[in-house]
C-alpha positions as CSV (number, residue, x, y, z in Angstrom):
1,M,-7.7,22.3,-61.1
2,T,-8.2,25.9,-62.1
3,F,-6.1,28.7,-61.1
4,T,-8.9,30.2,-58.9
5,R,-9.8,26.8,-57.2
6,K,-6.0,26.4,-56.5
7,I,-5.9,29.9,-55.0
8,W,-9.0,28.9,-52.9
9,F,-7.5,25.4,-52.0
10,F,-4.3,27.3,-50.9
11,L,-6.1,29.7,-48.5
12,F,-8.2,27.0,-47.0
13,A,-5.2,24.8,-46.3
14,F,-3.2,27.7,-45.0
15,G,-6.4,28.5,-42.6
16,V,-6.4,25.1,-41.3
17,A,-2.7,25.1,-40.5
18,A,-3.0,28.4,-38.8
19,M,-5.9,27.3,-36.7
20,A,-4.0,24.1,-36.0
21,T,-1.0,26.3,-34.9
22,V,-3.5,28.4,-32.4
23,A,-5.0,25.2,-31.1
24,S,-1.7,23.9,-30.3
25,A,-0.5,27.0,-28.7
26,S,-3.6,27.3,-26.7
27,A,-3.1,23.7,-25.5
28,E,0.1,24.8,-23.9
29,T,-0.3,25.3,-20.1
30,R,1.5,28.4,-18.2
31,L,2.6,26.9,-14.9
32,G,3.7,29.5,-12.4
33,G,4.9,29.1,-8.8
34,Q,7.4,29.9,-6.2
35,V,10.6,28.3,-4.8
36,L,10.9,28.6,-1.2
37,L,13.3,27.6,1.6
38,G,12.6,28.0,5.2
39,D,9.7,30.1,4.0
40,E,12.1,32.4,2.2
41,P,12.1,33.0,-1.4
42,I,15.1,31.7,-3.5
43,A,16.2,34.1,-6.3
44,N,18.1,32.7,-9.5
45,A,17.2,29.1,-9.0
46,T,17.0,27.1,-12.1
47,V,13.7,25.4,-12.3
48,T,13.2,22.5,-14.7
49,L,9.9,20.8,-15.9
50,W,10.4,17.0,-16.6
51,K,8.0,14.4,-18.0
52,A,8.4,11.1,-16.4
53,G,7.6,7.9,-18.1
54,A,8.8,4.3,-18.5
55,D,12.3,5.4,-19.7
56,A,14.3,8.4,-19.1
57,P,12.6,11.5,-18.3
58,A,12.2,14.2,-21.0
59,R,13.0,17.8,-20.2
60,L,10.1,20.1,-21.2
61,A,10.9,23.5,-20.1
62,Q,13.4,25.4,-17.9
63,T,13.5,29.0,-16.4
64,Q,15.0,30.8,-13.7
65,T,13.4,32.3,-10.6
66,D,13.2,36.1,-9.9
67,A,14.1,38.0,-6.8
68,D,10.8,36.9,-5.1
69,G,11.6,33.3,-6.0
70,R,8.7,33.2,-8.7
71,F,8.8,31.8,-11.9
72,A,6.7,30.9,-15.0
73,L,7.0,28.5,-17.7
74,S,4.9,26.8,-20.5
75,S,4.4,23.3,-20.4
76,P,3.8,21.6,-23.9
77,P,0.6,19.8,-24.8
78,E,2.2,16.5,-24.0
79,A,2.6,17.3,-20.5
80,G,-1.3,17.5,-20.1
81,N,-1.8,13.8,-19.4
82,A,1.6,12.8,-18.3
83,T,3.3,12.8,-14.8
84,V,5.6,15.7,-14.6
85,Y,7.8,17.2,-12.0
86,L,9.8,20.2,-11.1
87,V,13.1,20.4,-9.9
88,A,14.4,23.7,-8.5
89,K,18.3,23.8,-8.2
90,G,20.6,26.4,-6.9
91,G,20.0,30.1,-6.2
92,T,20.3,32.3,-3.3
93,A,18.0,32.9,-0.3
94,R,16.7,36.6,-0.1
95,T,17.8,36.7,3.5
96,A,21.3,35.1,2.6
97,A,24.4,37.3,3.8
98,N,25.6,37.4,0.4
99,D,24.6,36.8,-3.1
100,R,26.6,33.8,-3.9
101,G,24.5,31.0,-5.2
102,N,24.0,27.7,-3.1
103,D,24.8,24.8,-4.9
104,A,23.2,22.5,-2.1
105,I,19.6,23.5,-2.9
106,T,17.9,20.8,-4.7
107,L,14.1,20.9,-4.2
108,M,11.2,19.2,-6.1
109,V,7.5,18.8,-6.4
110,L,5.8,15.8,-8.4
111,L,2.6,17.0,-10.3
112,G,-0.6,14.9,-11.2
113,T,-3.1,15.7,-13.8
114,P,-4.7,17.9,-14.5
115,L,-1.6,20.3,-14.1
116,P,-2.2,23.1,-11.4
117,S,-2.2,26.7,-12.5
118,A,0.5,27.7,-9.6
119,V,2.7,25.4,-7.7
120,T,5.3,26.0,-4.7
121,V,8.6,23.9,-4.6
122,N,9.9,23.8,-1.0
123,E,11.1,21.4,1.5
124,L,7.9,19.8,2.4
125,T,6.9,19.1,-1.4
126,T,10.2,17.7,-2.0
127,V,9.8,15.2,1.1
128,A,6.3,14.2,-0.1
129,S,7.4,13.8,-3.7
130,A,10.2,11.6,-2.8
131,F,8.2,9.5,-0.5
132,A,5.5,8.9,-3.0
133,A,7.6,8.3,-5.9
134,A,10.6,6.5,-3.9
135,Q,10.5,3.4,-6.1
136,F,11.0,5.4,-9.2
137,I,13.7,8.0,-8.2
138,H,17.1,7.4,-9.6
139,G,19.3,10.2,-8.7
140,E,17.5,13.3,-10.0
141,S,15.7,11.2,-12.5
142,I,12.0,9.8,-12.1
143,Y,10.8,6.9,-14.3
144,G,9.1,3.7,-14.0
145,N,5.7,1.8,-14.8
146,P,3.2,4.5,-15.7
147,L,0.5,3.3,-13.8
148,G,2.9,3.5,-10.6
149,L,4.0,6.9,-11.5
150,R,0.4,8.1,-11.7
151,I,-0.4,6.6,-8.0
152,A,2.6,8.5,-6.9
153,S,1.8,11.8,-8.3
154,G,-1.8,11.4,-7.1
155,N,-0.6,10.7,-3.6
156,V,1.4,13.7,-2.9
157,P,-1.6,16.1,-2.3
158,N,-2.6,13.8,0.5
159,L,0.7,14.5,2.3
160,V,1.4,18.2,1.0
161,D,-0.6,20.5,-1.0
162,P,1.6,21.2,-4.2
163,A,-0.2,24.5,-4.7
164,T,0.6,26.0,-1.3
165,G,3.6,23.9,0.0
166,Q,1.6,23.3,3.1
167,W,0.2,20.1,4.6
168,G,-2.3,18.0,2.7
169,K,-6.0,17.6,3.5
170,V,-5.6,13.9,4.3
171,L,-2.6,14.4,6.7
172,L,-4.8,17.2,8.5
173,D,-7.8,15.0,9.1
174,P,-8.2,14.2,12.9
175,L,-6.8,10.6,12.7
176,N,-3.6,11.3,10.8
177,S,-2.8,14.7,12.4
178,T,-3.0,13.8,16.1
179,Q,-3.2,9.9,16.5
180,T,0.1,9.1,14.5
181,T,3.6,10.7,14.0
182,A,3.0,11.1,10.3
183,L,3.1,15.0,10.6
184,A,5.9,15.0,13.0
185,N,7.7,12.7,10.9
186,L,7.1,14.9,7.6
187,N,8.2,18.2,9.4
188,T,11.4,16.5,10.9
189,L,12.5,15.3,7.4
190,G,11.4,18.8,5.9
191,S,13.6,20.4,8.5
192,L,16.5,18.2,7.6
193,V,16.2,19.1,4.0
194,S,15.9,23.0,5.1
195,A,19.2,22.5,7.1
196,F,20.9,20.6,4.3
197,S,20.0,23.4,1.9
198,S,21.0,26.3,4.3
199,V,22.4,26.3,7.5
200,A,24.5,23.0,7.6
201,N,28.3,23.0,6.8
202,D,29.9,20.5,4.5
203,D,30.6,18.1,7.4
204,W,27.0,17.9,8.5
205,R,25.9,17.4,4.8
206,A,28.2,14.7,4.4
207,R,27.1,12.8,7.6
208,F,23.4,13.4,6.2
209,L,24.1,11.8,2.9
210,K,25.8,8.9,4.6
211,A,22.8,8.3,7.1
212,A,20.7,8.4,4.0
213,T,22.5,5.8,2.1
214,A,21.0,2.3,2.0
215,P,23.1,-0.4,3.2
216,G,25.3,-1.5,0.4
217,G,23.9,1.3,-1.9
218,T,25.5,4.5,-3.4
219,T,25.7,7.6,-1.6
220,P,23.1,10.4,-2.7
221,K,24.1,13.7,-4.1
222,N,21.4,16.0,-3.2
223,A,18.3,16.1,-0.9
224,I,16.1,14.7,-3.3
225,D,17.9,11.4,-3.8
226,A,18.7,11.5,-0.1
227,M,15.0,11.5,0.7
228,A,14.1,8.7,-1.8
229,G,16.9,6.7,-0.1
230,I,15.3,7.3,3.3
231,A,11.7,6.5,1.9
232,R,12.7,3.2,0.5
233,K,14.5,2.0,3.9
234,P,13.2,4.3,6.7
235,W,14.3,2.0,9.3
236,A,17.9,2.0,8.2
237,Q,19.4,4.7,10.3
238,P,16.7,6.6,12.4
239,K,19.0,7.3,15.2
240,E,21.6,9.1,13.0
241,L,19.1,10.9,11.1
242,F,17.6,12.2,14.4
243,A,20.9,13.1,15.7
244,L,21.6,15.3,12.6
245,F,18.1,17.1,13.2
246,D,19.1,17.6,17.0
247,E,22.6,18.9,15.9
248,A,20.9,21.4,13.3
249,Y,18.2,22.5,15.8
250,P,19.4,22.0,19.2
251,Q,17.0,21.5,22.0
252,P,17.0,24.4,24.3
253,K,17.9,23.2,27.9
254,D,14.8,24.7,29.3
255,G,12.6,22.3,27.2
256,S,11.2,25.1,24.9
257,R,10.7,24.9,21.3
258,R,13.5,24.1,18.9
259,K,14.4,26.6,16.1
260,A,13.1,24.0,13.5
261,P,11.4,25.7,10.5
262,F,8.6,23.3,10.8
263,V,6.4,22.3,13.7
264,P,5.5,19.9,15.1
265,Y,8.7,17.9,14.9
266,L,9.5,14.6,16.6
267,A,10.6,14.7,20.2
268,Y,12.1,11.5,20.3
269,V,14.2,8.9,18.3
270,P,11.7,7.2,15.9
271,D,11.8,3.4,15.1
272,D,11.6,4.5,11.6
273,F,10.9,7.6,9.3
274,A,8.1,5.9,7.5
275,L,5.3,8.2,6.2
276,S,2.0,6.7,6.5
277,L,-1.6,7.8,6.2
278,C,-5.1,6.1,7.2
279,F,-7.8,6.2,4.7
280,A,-11.7,5.5,5.6
281,G,-15.0,6.1,4.2
282,G,-16.9,4.1,1.5
283,G,-17.9,1.6,4.1
284,V,-14.6,0.7,5.3
285,Y,-14.6,-1.0,8.9
286,S,-13.1,-4.5,9.7
287,A,-11.6,-5.1,6.4
288,G,-10.6,-8.6,5.3
289,R,-8.8,-9.4,2.0
290,L,-7.1,-6.6,0.1
291,M,-6.9,-7.0,-3.6
292,F,-6.0,-4.3,-6.4
293,D,-7.5,-4.3,-9.9
294,A,-5.8,-3.5,-13.1
295,E,-6.2,0.4,-12.5
296,G,-4.6,0.2,-8.9
297,N,-8.1,0.6,-7.3
298,L,-8.4,-1.3,-3.9
299,W,-11.4,-3.8,-3.5
300,S,-12.0,-5.2,-0.2
301,G,-14.9,-7.1,1.7
302,Q,-15.7,-5.9,5.2
303,N,-16.8,-8.0,8.2
304,W,-19.0,-5.9,9.8
305,M,-21.0,-2.7,8.8
306,A,-19.3,0.7,9.7
307,G,-20.9,2.3,12.8
308,S,-22.5,-0.8,14.0
309,Q,-22.0,-2.5,17.4
310,S,-21.1,-5.8,15.5
311,G,-18.7,-8.5,17.0
312,V,-18.3,-12.3,17.0
313,N,-21.4,-12.5,19.2
314,Q,-23.9,-10.7,16.8
315,S,-23.4,-8.8,14.0
316,I,-24.5,-6.6,10.9
317,G,-22.5,-7.7,7.9
318,G,-20.3,-5.3,5.8
319,G,-20.2,-4.8,2.1
320,V,-17.5,-4.3,-0.4
321,V,-15.5,-1.2,-0.7
322,K,-13.7,0.3,-3.5
323,I,-10.9,2.9,-2.9
324,S,-9.1,4.7,-5.6
325,P,-5.2,4.5,-5.7
326,T,-5.0,7.9,-3.9
327,G,-7.4,6.8,-1.0
328,T,-10.6,8.3,-2.0
329,P,-13.6,6.3,-1.4
330,L,-15.6,5.1,-4.4
331,S,-18.2,2.8,-3.1
332,P,-21.3,4.0,-1.0
333,P,-20.8,5.0,2.7
334,I,-21.4,2.8,5.4
335,T,-22.8,-0.2,3.5
336,G,-20.2,-0.3,0.8
337,F,-21.5,-2.1,-2.5
338,T,-23.8,-5.0,-1.8
339,G,-26.1,-7.1,-3.8
340,M,-27.0,-10.8,-4.6
341,G,-27.6,-11.6,-0.9
342,I,-24.2,-11.0,0.6
343,D,-24.2,-10.0,4.2
344,G,-20.7,-9.6,5.7
345,V,-17.4,-10.7,4.2
346,G,-14.6,-12.5,5.5
347,W,-11.6,-13.6,3.3
348,G,-13.4,-13.7,0.0
349,T,-12.4,-10.8,-2.0
350,A,-10.7,-11.4,-5.6
351,V,-10.2,-9.3,-8.6
352,T,-9.9,-10.6,-12.2
353,L,-9.3,-8.9,-15.3
354,D,-13.1,-7.8,-15.9
355,K,-14.8,-8.7,-12.5
356,V,-14.8,-8.4,-8.7
357,W,-15.8,-11.8,-6.9
358,T,-16.9,-11.5,-3.1
359,T,-18.0,-14.3,-0.9
360,S,-20.1,-13.8,2.3
361,F,-20.4,-15.4,5.6
362,N,-23.9,-16.3,4.9
363,G,-23.0,-18.3,1.7
364,K,-23.7,-16.0,-0.7
365,I,-21.6,-14.8,-3.7
366,L,-21.3,-11.3,-5.3
367,V,-20.0,-10.7,-8.7
368,M,-19.7,-7.1,-9.8
369,D,-18.4,-5.0,-12.5
370,F,-15.8,-2.3,-11.6
371,D,-18.6,0.1,-11.0
372,G,-19.8,-2.1,-8.3
373,R,-22.9,-3.4,-10.1
374,P,-23.9,-7.1,-9.7
375,I,-23.6,-8.7,-13.1
376,G,-26.5,-11.2,-12.3
377,T,-28.8,-12.6,-9.5
378,E,-28.5,-15.3,-6.8
379,S,-30.3,-17.7,-9.0
380,D,-27.7,-17.5,-11.7
381,F,-25.5,-19.9,-9.8
382,P,-26.1,-23.4,-10.3
383,F,-25.9,-24.9,-6.7
384,K,-28.8,-26.6,-5.1
385,E,-27.1,-27.1,-1.9
386,K,-27.3,-24.6,0.9
387,L,-23.9,-23.0,1.3
388,V,-22.5,-21.0,4.4
389,G,-19.3,-19.7,5.5
390,L,-17.5,-19.0,2.3
391,M,-14.1,-17.7,2.6
392,G,-11.1,-17.1,0.3
393,I,-11.1,-17.0,-3.5
394,G,-8.2,-18.0,-5.8
395,V,-8.0,-16.8,-9.4
396,A,-5.6,-18.8,-11.7
397,A,-3.9,-17.0,-14.6
398,N,-6.2,-18.7,-17.0
399,G,-9.2,-16.9,-15.4
400,D,-10.3,-20.0,-13.5
401,V,-11.9,-19.1,-10.2
402,W,-11.8,-21.3,-6.9
403,I,-13.7,-20.5,-3.7
404,A,-13.1,-22.1,-0.2
405,D,-16.2,-23.4,1.6
406,G,-15.1,-22.9,5.1
407,S,-18.1,-24.8,6.6
408,D,-18.5,-27.7,4.6
409,N,-14.8,-28.7,3.8
410,Q,-15.2,-28.4,0.1
411,L,-14.4,-26.0,-2.9
412,L,-16.5,-24.4,-5.7
413,Y,-15.0,-24.2,-9.1
414,F,-15.8,-21.9,-11.9
415,P,-14.0,-22.7,-14.9
416,G,-12.9,-19.3,-16.9
417,G,-14.7,-17.5,-14.3
418,R,-18.2,-18.6,-15.7
419,V,-20.9,-18.4,-13.1
420,E,-23.2,-20.7,-14.9
421,D,-20.7,-23.5,-15.0
422,G,-19.9,-23.5,-11.3
423,R,-19.5,-26.9,-9.5
424,I,-18.6,-28.4,-6.1
425,V,-15.1,-30.1,-5.8
426,K,-14.7,-32.5,-3.0
427,V,-10.8,-32.7,-2.0
428,A,-9.5,-35.0,0.5
429,G,-7.7,-33.3,3.5
430,L,-9.5,-30.0,3.7
431,K,-10.4,-28.9,7.4
432,S,-12.2,-25.6,7.1
433,P,-10.4,-24.2,3.9
434,F,-9.5,-20.6,4.2
435,D,-7.4,-19.3,1.2
436,I,-6.6,-20.4,-2.3
437,V,-3.9,-19.7,-4.8
438,I,-3.1,-21.3,-8.1
439,D,0.3,-22.0,-9.2
440,A,2.1,-21.6,-12.7
441,Q,1.4,-25.4,-13.4
442,N,-2.1,-24.9,-12.5
443,R,-2.1,-26.7,-9.2
444,V,-4.3,-25.5,-6.5
445,L,-3.2,-24.8,-3.1
446,V,-5.6,-24.6,-0.1
447,S,-5.0,-23.6,3.5
448,N,-6.9,-25.1,6.3
449,S,-7.8,-23.1,9.2
450,Q,-8.7,-25.9,11.4
451,S,-5.6,-27.7,10.7
452,D,-1.8,-27.4,10.4
453,T,-1.7,-28.2,6.6
454,V,-1.9,-26.9,3.0
455,V,-3.1,-29.2,0.3
456,R,-2.2,-29.1,-3.0
457,F,-3.6,-30.9,-6.2
458,A,-3.9,-30.5,-9.9
459,A,-6.7,-28.5,-11.1
460,D,-7.6,-31.2,-13.7
461,D,-7.3,-34.1,-11.2
462,P,-8.4,-33.1,-7.5
463,S,-8.1,-36.9,-6.3
464,K,-4.3,-36.6,-6.4
465,V,-3.8,-34.5,-3.3
466,E,-0.2,-33.6,-1.6
467,S,-0.4,-32.3,2.0
468,F,2.4,-30.1,3.6
469,S,2.8,-29.4,7.4
470,V,2.8,-25.8,8.4
471,G,1.7,-23.9,11.4
472,I,-1.6,-24.1,13.4
473,G,-4.7,-22.2,12.2
474,V,-3.6,-21.7,8.6
475,R,-4.7,-18.5,6.8
476,A,-3.3,-16.6,3.9
477,L,-1.2,-18.0,0.8
478,A,0.9,-16.0,-1.8
479,L,3.0,-16.9,-4.5
480,D,6.5,-15.3,-5.2
481,S,8.0,-15.0,-8.4
482,K,9.7,-18.5,-8.5
483,G,6.5,-20.2,-7.6
484,N,7.3,-20.7,-4.0
485,A,4.1,-20.7,-1.7
486,W,4.3,-18.5,1.5
487,V,2.1,-19.4,4.1
488,A,0.8,-17.5,7.4
489,S,-0.4,-19.6,10.3
490,N,-2.0,-18.0,13.4
491,M,0.0,-20.2,15.9
492,S,3.1,-22.0,16.1
493,L,3.3,-25.9,16.5
494,D,4.1,-25.6,20.2
495,F,1.0,-23.4,21.0
496,P,-2.1,-25.2,22.8
497,P,-4.4,-25.3,19.8
498,P,-8.1,-24.0,20.2
499,V,-10.8,-26.9,20.5
500,I,-13.2,-26.1,17.6
501,P,-16.3,-28.5,17.0
502,D,-16.9,-29.7,13.7
503,G,-19.6,-27.8,11.8
504,A,-19.0,-24.4,13.7
505,S,-19.8,-21.6,11.7
506,I,-17.0,-19.2,10.6
507,M,-17.9,-16.4,13.1
508,E,-18.1,-19.0,15.9
509,Q,-14.6,-20.3,14.8
510,F,-13.3,-16.9,15.1
511,K,-14.9,-16.3,18.5
512,I,-13.6,-19.5,19.9
513,A,-10.1,-19.2,18.3
514,A,-9.9,-15.5,19.3
515,G,-11.0,-16.1,22.9
516,H,-8.6,-19.1,23.5
517,M,-5.5,-17.1,22.1
518,L,-6.4,-14.0,23.9
519,K,-6.5,-16.2,27.1
520,V,-3.3,-17.8,26.4
521,L,-1.4,-14.9,25.3
522,S,-2.6,-12.4,28.0
523,S,-1.5,-15.0,30.6
524,N,1.9,-15.2,29.3
525,P,3.0,-11.6,28.4
526,N,6.1,-12.6,27.0
527,M,4.7,-15.4,24.9
528,V,4.5,-14.9,21.0
529,T,3.1,-17.4,18.6
530,G,2.5,-17.7,14.6
531,V,4.7,-18.8,11.9
532,V,5.3,-18.1,8.2
533,N,6.2,-21.2,6.0
534,M,7.7,-21.4,2.5
535,I,6.8,-24.3,0.3
536,R,8.8,-24.6,-2.9
537,A,7.4,-25.5,-6.1
538,D,9.0,-29.0,-5.9
539,G,7.4,-29.5,-2.6
540,S,10.3,-29.2,-0.4
541,Q,10.5,-27.0,2.6
542,P,13.8,-25.7,3.4
543,A,12.7,-24.6,6.9
544,P,9.9,-27.2,7.8
545,T,9.1,-25.5,11.2
546,G,8.9,-22.2,9.4
547,F,10.1,-18.6,10.2
548,T,9.2,-16.4,13.0
549,G,11.8,-13.4,12.2
550,D,13.1,-13.9,15.8
551,R,9.6,-13.3,17.3
552,A,8.6,-10.5,14.9
553,V,5.6,-12.5,13.6
554,S,2.8,-12.4,16.2
555,V,-0.4,-14.1,14.9
556,P,0.1,-13.4,11.3
557,W,-2.8,-13.5,9.2
558,G,-2.4,-12.1,5.7
559,L,0.7,-12.0,3.6
560,N,1.7,-10.7,0.1
561,I,4.9,-10.6,-1.9
562,D,6.2,-7.5,-3.5
563,G,8.5,-7.2,-6.6
564,N,11.7,-7.8,-4.9
565,D,10.1,-11.3,-3.6
566,D,10.1,-9.9,-0.2
567,V,7.3,-11.1,2.2
568,W,5.0,-8.6,3.9
569,I,2.9,-9.9,6.6
570,G,0.1,-8.6,8.7
571,N,0.2,-9.3,12.4
572,F,-3.4,-9.5,13.9
573,W,-2.1,-9.9,17.5
574,G,1.2,-7.7,17.4
575,R,-0.3,-4.9,15.6
576,G,2.2,-4.3,13.1
577,V,3.5,-5.0,9.4
578,V,6.6,-7.2,9.1
579,L,8.8,-7.0,6.2
580,M,10.4,-10.4,6.0
581,A,13.4,-11.5,3.5
582,G,12.1,-13.8,0.9
583,D,13.7,-16.6,-1.0
584,D,16.2,-14.0,-2.6
585,T,17.7,-11.8,-0.3
586,K,19.2,-9.3,-2.5
587,G,19.0,-5.7,-1.7
588,H,19.3,-6.4,2.0
589,P,22.5,-6.3,4.3
590,A,25.2,-8.8,3.8
591,G,24.2,-11.8,6.1
592,T,20.6,-11.4,5.7
593,K,18.9,-14.9,5.4
594,T,15.5,-16.0,4.2
595,G,12.9,-15.6,6.7
596,D,14.8,-12.8,8.7
597,A,12.6,-10.0,9.9
598,I,14.0,-6.9,8.3
599,H,11.6,-4.5,10.0
600,V,8.4,-4.2,11.8
601,F,6.2,-1.2,11.1
602,K,3.9,-0.1,14.0
603,G,1.9,3.4,14.2
604,G,-1.2,4.8,15.8
605,S,-3.3,4.0,12.8
606,I,-2.1,0.3,12.6
607,Q,-4.5,-1.9,14.6
608,M,-5.2,-5.7,14.6
609,L,-4.3,-6.6,11.0
610,T,-5.4,-9.3,8.5
611,D,-4.3,-8.4,5.2
612,V,-1.4,-6.5,3.7
613,S,-1.0,-5.9,-0.1
614,I,1.2,-3.9,-2.3
615,D,0.1,-1.6,-5.0
616,P,2.0,-0.8,-8.5
617,A,3.8,2.4,-6.8
618,G,5.3,0.3,-3.9
619,N,3.0,1.4,-1.5
620,V,2.0,-1.1,1.2
621,W,-1.5,-1.1,2.2
622,A,-2.6,-2.6,5.7
623,A,-6.1,-3.9,6.6
624,N,-7.3,-3.0,10.3
625,N,-9.7,-5.8,10.9
626,W,-10.3,-5.6,14.7
627,N,-9.3,-2.8,17.2
628,D,-10.7,-3.1,20.6
629,L,-11.2,-6.8,22.0
630,N,-13.8,-5.7,24.3
631,G,-15.9,-4.4,21.6
632,A,-15.1,-7.2,19.3
633,A,-15.6,-10.3,21.7
634,A,-17.3,-9.3,24.9
635,P,-20.7,-10.8,25.5
636,D,-21.8,-7.1,26.9
637,P,-19.3,-4.7,25.4
638,N,-18.5,-1.3,27.1
639,R,-21.0,1.1,25.4
640,P,-18.9,3.9,24.6
641,T,-16.5,1.7,22.7
642,S,-18.9,-0.9,21.5
643,T,-18.5,0.4,17.8
644,W,-14.8,0.0,18.1
645,G,-14.7,-3.7,17.6
646,G,-13.8,-3.7,14.1
647,G,-10.8,-2.1,12.8
648,S,-11.1,1.7,11.6
649,G,-9.6,2.5,8.3
650,I,-6.9,1.0,6.0
651,T,-3.3,2.3,6.5
652,V,-0.9,2.8,3.6
653,I,2.9,3.1,4.0
654,Y,4.5,5.0,1.2
655,G,7.1,3.9,-0.9
656,V,8.8,1.0,1.1
657,A,8.0,-1.9,-1.3
658,A,9.1,-2.9,-4.8
659,P,6.1,-2.4,-7.1
660,V,3.9,-5.2,-8.4
661,L,1.5,-5.5,-11.5
662,S,-2.3,-6.2,-10.5
663,P,-4.5,-7.7,-10.3
664,R,-3.1,-10.7,-8.7
665,M,-3.8,-13.9,-10.4
666,G,-1.4,-16.5,-9.4
667,M,2.5,-15.8,-8.8
668,V,3.4,-12.2,-8.2
669,R,4.2,-10.0,-11.3
670,K,7.0,-7.2,-11.5
671,P,6.0,-4.2,-13.9
C-alpha cells in the first residue's frame, strides 16, 4: 500500500470511528424528572437509574436532585430496550423545618420502553411499581424473568402515570375509579409511604415495617421493600396497616376529611390491600377459558357477543379475544376474532407454540395464527360427522391437541396439532367431557361435566381407562409441577344433582344446571357447594372427598397453578378468586395444610367467574363469565339489564402469584 493510500485509509477509518462515536452518543437518552413527597420537591436526593434483568441489576447512571427536586441524567444505549427503574433515596423536603437529610425517603418508578423524556418519582409511582413488579423485588433490587419484567413495567402506567406521578388512565376509567376500591387502596398505600418518609416517628416506622412483613419473612428495610411485601400478600395484615394509616392521619370527630395527602382513601378496614384493574374491549364479554401465549398475550373465547341480550335461552355467540399483557385489546371490538364458522365459545381455548385453537358451541373449530388470521377453512378438517357442543382443548408438551366433544361423549385427536390428521377417539366412561390435560407420561385426563369422575388413559392406548371419583359437575383440570392433577367440581357429593337428559346441548346443560343450583342455593342461604380434588400421578387421592377451603370454595369452575404450586380457583357462585395451598405449602404460615384456603379475593369488578390464570409476571387474571342472573337465565329478562347476563371485562390482580411460563402445555412450568 502506498503512503498516499495509507493516509486515505487512516482518514477513512478515523471518520468511521468518529461517526460511530457520535452515533453512540446520540443513542444516549436524556432522562429528566422530579422527586416529590407529599407533592413537595425533595432536594439533594440521590437518584439512581438501574437496569433490571435475569440477574442482579446493573447501575447505569446516578445524580442528585436540585433545590426544586429536579434531576437529569443520561441513560446509555443499552437502556433503550431494557426494563429500567429509578430509585430516589434521602434528601430534604423543601418545607422541612431543618435541612438535615431524611434517610427514610426511598421512592421508585419502574419504566418500560420507550423511555419517557421526563418522569416523576413519588409515593404513588412507588406503590404502583412495587405492586406491578412485586414478584421481582428483592430489597432494593429488581430482577427476574425478562418477559415478566416487561409485563410489570408495562402495567405501571395503568395504575399511575410515570410522567406525572398522577393516576393512570385505566385506573381512572368509570369502572375502576368508581365501582371498585382500587383507587382508594392505591391512595391509602401512597399515604402510608408518605407518612413513613416524612411525618412518622421511628416507632411508627418500625410497626409499619413489621405489618408489611410476610409471615416467616424478613423485615423490609424501606418503603419499596415494604410495598412489595404487602403486594405479594395483601391479605396478611390489613387491620394493622389501616390502623397505622388512621394513626398517621386521624379521622376528625366530626367525620370530615382526613389530612391524608391522597384522596379518596379507604374509610373502612379492607379485607386486603390488593390492587386490581378490570380490562374490557376487543369483544370481551362472558369470557371462558383464559390462555397466554409465549409473549404473555391473553387469549379467550367468549360465550356471547358483547352488547347482545344473550343468555341460556337464546344467544348471539361471541368470538375470540386477544389482550396484550398490559390489558390493551388487540382483537376487533364487539365480535372479537371469528372465522371457520364458530359462533360462541365455551371452554375451548388453547394456545400452542405457533397457533391458537378455539372450539365452538356449534361444533366448529377455529385455528388461528397470533394475528387472529384463520390458517385454513372448515373443509380442512377430515370429519364427516356433524359435531356440536365442542368444549375444552388439551395441548400436550409434544404438540398433540385433544378436544372434548361434550355432546357426543367422545374426543377429537390431532397428532402434533396437524388439522388434516384429526380423528375421533372413543373412550369408555365419558359423560359430557369438559376439560382435558395431558401429563408428563403422555396420559390424557378428561373431566366429565355430567358425572362425578375424571378419566385417565394413555394417549397411545385409549382402551385402558382409569376412573377417579371427585365432585359432581366436573369442570377445570390443571397439573402442578409434580404432575398432580387438580380438579374443580361445581357441586359437592352431598348436593342434590341436577337431572340433565342425555343428548342435551351444552347451553341446555348450562341452563338446567344453573337453574337447579340457583333454586337450591337460593332456598338455603347458608349452603355452599363445590369441591376441589387432587389426583396424584400414581393415581392416589390423599383427600378422596376433596377440599373446600373451609367453605371458601363456592361452585368452583376454573383453576390454575402458579409457580409456587399453589392453586387459584374461580368461584362461579361465590364471586371470588380463591387462593388454596397446593401440595407443597412452602411460603405459607406454619401449620398450613394442603387444601387450606389462604385468602378469597373479592371486589366490585369480580363477577361470576369461570377461569383464573397466572401470567409470567405473577398477575392473576379472572374471567367474568356471568353477571346478572336475570339477564343470563330469565326467559323474559328485565330490559334495562338484559345485556348484563354475561360478565363484563377481565379482572387482573397484580403481583399476588408466583410467575409461570406460557403457553400452558401440560404441567405448570416455572420461569
